[in-house]
GUVEX-381983 format. One record per residue (C-alpha): residue in one letter; x, y, z negated. Coordinates in steps of 0.1 Angstrom, whole numbers, plus 5000, padded with zeros to 4 digits. Layout:
% residues N
AXYZ/...
% end
This chain:
% residues 380
M500050005000/T501450345010/V501150664991/S499750955011/T501851265014/A499151475030/G499351835019/G500951784985/V504551784974/R506751815005/P508651485009/G512451495011/K512251355047/L510251645058/I512651895043/E515551715060/I513651725094/E513052095091/R516752155083/R517551945114/L515552185136/Y517552485124/Q520752285128/H519752225164/L518852595169/I521852745154/V524752485153/G523752255181/K525652285213/H522652225235/T522152495261/A518752625268/A516852735299/A515853095301/M512253175293/E510253335321/D511153695311/D514853625302/A517053735331/N520453795317/E522753625342/K525853835333/L525653745296/E525253375305/Q528353395327/D530253565299/A529153295275/N530353025298/K533653195305/L534253245268/E533552875261/I535852765289/E538652985277/R538252865241/K538352495252/A541452565273/I543252725243/Q542052445219/L543352185243/R546752355243/L546652385206/D545952015202/K549351945218/Q551152175193/A550952055157/E552452365142/A550252595163/K547252385153/A548052435116/I548252815122/Y544952795141/K543252615112/A544552865086/I543753175106/S540353045118/A539352955082/Q540353295070/L538453475097/V535353265091/D535553325053/T535953705059/V532853705082/N530753495058/N531653705027/A530754015046/L527453865056/E526653755021/H527354105009/K525054245037/L522254015027/T522154164992/N521254515006/L517854515023/D518154875034/S521354805052/L519754495068/L516854705080/A519054985094/S521054735115/S517954525125/G516054795144/I512954715124/Q511055035115/D507955115095/S506155255126/Q506554915143/I505054725114/L502254985112/L501554925149/L501254555143/D498954615113/L496654845133/L496354585161/L494954345135/E492054565126/K488554445137/D488154745160/P491654895166/N491755265172/I493655325205/N494055685196/R496155595166/I498055325185/R498955525216/P501355775199/I503155505180/I503855315212/A504955645229/S507455705201/L509155365207/P511255395240/W512055025242/L508354925239/T507155195264/R509855065288/D508654705284/L505054795290/V505955015320/T507954735335/L505154485329/I502454695345/N504554785375/S505754435382/P504554295415/A503553975396/S501354165371/T497754065372/H496954405356/R498454615384/R496054885395/P495555005430/K496554675446/N499354695472/S500255035458/D503955125457/V503355405432/Q504955345398/V502655415369/T504555575339/D501755745320/I501355555288/K497655625285/L496955475320/I499255185312/L497355095280/N494055125298/Y495254895326/I496554635301/G493554645278/L493354615240/E493154235238/N496254195258/L498054455238/R497254245207/L499253965223/L501954165241/I503054415213/P503954145187/Y505653955216/F507754255226/C508554345190/I509954005180/R511853985214/N513354325206/W514454215171/L516053895184/P519853905187/S520754045221/G523954115240/H525953855220/A527653595242/N528253385211/L524553365204/L523153325239/W521952965236/T520853015200/T518753315209/R517053135237/K516252835215/L514953055187/W512853255212/R511352935226/Y510652805191/S508853135182/M506753135214/I505752765210/T504752845174/A502753155184/I500852975213/A500152675190/A498852905163/Q496653085187/A495152755199/L494552625164/A492852955154/I490452925184/L489752565176/H488852655140/N486852975150/R489353205132/P490553545144/T493553465165/H495653775160/I496753735124/S497953375130/Y499553455163/T501353765149/C502553585118/A503753295139/L505953525159/L507253695128/Y507953365111/Q511553385125/L512053755117/G514453685088/T516353435108/S516653685137/V518053955113/I520553715098/L521753605133/S522053955146/N524054075116/S526253765117/A527053815154/R527954185148/L530154105119/F531853825137/E532554035168/K533754325147/Y536354115127/W537253895157/G537954195179/T539954375152/W542054065145/L542654015182/R543854365187/E546154345157/A547654015169/S548054165204/G549754475190/S552154265170/R552754035200/D552153735179/K550853485205/E550253205180/V548053425159/Y546353575189/D545453225203/A544253115169/V541853415166/M540753375203/A539953005198/T537953065166/E534252995173/F531353175159/P530753035123/A527452865132/Q527552625102/Q527952905077/V525253115093/F522952815093/N523452785056/Q522553155052/V519353105073/I518252815052/D518953005019/H517453345030/G515553325063/H512053285051/H512553505020/L513553795043/N510453755064/W508353925038/Q511054105017/L511954325047/L508254415051/E507854495014/Q511054705016/L509154915042/D506254945018/F503954705035/E503254485005/Q499454495012/S499754405048/S498054085058/I501153995077/T503354035046/K500853835025/V500853535049/L504653535053/K505053555016/E502553275011/L504453045035/D507653105017/Q506453074981/D503652814981/Y504952464976/H502052254987/F500452275022/N496952205009/E497152524987/L497752755016/S495052995029/I493552905063/D495653165082/A498953055065/S498052685071/I497552755108/V501052915111/A502552625091/K500852365114/A501952555145/S505552575133/C505452195125/F504252115161/A506852345176/K509552155156/I508251825169/I508351945205/L511852085203/L513351795184/E511751525206/E513151705237/H516651615225/Q515751275209/L516351415175/L513051285160/A512050925153/P508350825157/Q508050755120/E509451105112/R506851255136/K504151065117/V505451205083/M505151555097/L501651515111/D500451345080/Y501851605056/Y500351895076/E497051705078/F496751725116/S493451595129/Q493351405162/Q491451695178/E494151935168/V496851725183/I494951685215/R494352055217/L498052145210/K499251885236/A497152055262/Q498752395258/N501152565283/Y504152665261/R506152815289/K504153135294/L501953375274/D498353345287/L497053695291/T493353775300/
% end
């Protein structure tokens, strides 16, 4: 006779599986295909060149025992320096916010879009005050592939934000703005994190689309679950962005110093040092979900429904004690983990059953989630 684990104390196997997913996202060497809107070919070329150069240096170092010892010592020192700086950074929420690009106006915008009848006159000036968001919406509406493009076959570019918002429509804005926000907060421009960012972005999108589908199935408002599902990786994104900046800062400084002193062995050792993915993974496990809501509280959004759901997901120990909105996000995240782990044969059938049992999936929910298109956001 087996003991049911449904909804109660999380079994150790489930915790291990969830850690495995982040290990795959952050430490795993799997590359990831670009999502439909990710066209950064130059960064991908840079990442591949950097990896090839590192492998060449490491191959040369493998043949030189003394140089290898220097490499290990220098590399360990550089990694420790970066990790210590990151740990210090994580104790200062204001500093994290300043470097993350997350502003109170953006969270206010997300909150306003969750209202039953959002006021477009309050929303429009906030969008207009965010250049990156305005740019993304302008690009979307003027894209030849856009189904919301006005005068058909027109070559005239629309740049007036009022017109753009009218063309897109409020319901689509409720999907697009959280989507553009989390994409803007993800690490960008870091060759060391190219594959990690793509995997994390895909995990976020699968979770959000799954949450939306579950909310519809259970006749719940979709926007809170969808938005919280996207922001469920907010803390992880902030940690990754800061770790990449710190690594590149120290890595570049040490390279210049070694080059200036013409110490080729030290230069090669620094050059061959990889981004400290394992140490960053540990920081994500320790701090990622706490930061999801702590950063929002630091911006004085304690009463936001987004903050409350993210805090609930971090602090409540039993699944069956979660509110309906938080439970939808938890289920969606679980299903996203299953998809990503199974793609790389990192999940056994029995482990999949443990996950589905704990999160109390019904057959109808599994059927509905299997039917979703997780490659593209479905706009109306």
